N, C-alpha and C positions, 0 to 999 in steps of 0.2 A: 394754174396748178401749182401746188406747193412742191418745192424741190425736196425729194427724198434720197436721190442718188446722183452720181456723176458717172458718165460713160468712161470706162477704162481707156478706150482707144484714143479719145480726143478731148476728154475732160468736160464735155458739154453737160449741161444740167438735164436731169431727167426726173420723172415721177413714176412710181410703181403703181399701175392701175389694176393689176392682178398679180398673184404671186409669180415673180420672176418674168413679168411682162412690163416693159417700160415705154412711156411716151417721152421722147427727147425734145428739148426746146427746138422748135422749128417743125415739129409734127412727125418726125420719124418714129417708128416703133421697133423696139429691139426685144428679143426674148432668148432665154436659155434654151427654149424648145425649137428654135428655127434658125436657119442661116448659119453663118460662120461661127456662132457661139459654141456649137457642137457639144452641148451639155454643160458648158461653163457659163456662169453669170457674167454678162457683158458690162455690168455696172457695179459700183461700190457704194455703200451707204454714206451719206454726208452726216456731219454732226447735227444733232437735233436743233441746236441754236442757230444754225445757218439762216433759216427763215426766208430764203429767196423764193420768189415765185416767177413763173413765166406764163404767157398766154398762148393758147392755141384756139383755133376756131371750133365752133360746135361741130362742124362737119369733120374736121380733123379728129376730134375726140370720138365721134361716132364711127369713123373709119377704123380708128385704132382699136376700139372695143370689138368691132366686128371681126377684125383680123385676129385679135387676141383670143377671142372665144373660139375661133376656128382652129387654132393651133394649141390651145391650152391642154396640157396633159399633166394633171396633178400626180405627184409621186405617191406611191402606195407606201404606207409606213408599216 
């Protein structure tokens, strides 16, 4: 996965798979919508020229997408 963000708490690399839903290097999933984030984004964007990538298994990605779609709540504008 191409790195798009960095986790604020521990600086680990992350990729945004849905708006405000992130897969972290190592397979964890974080979101503004769930857990301790409490409405705040747990990640910050990285510069576009960073170009880092990390690998997760297909199963980790499927699990992340399943979890993300179960908690995803888009903001009404």
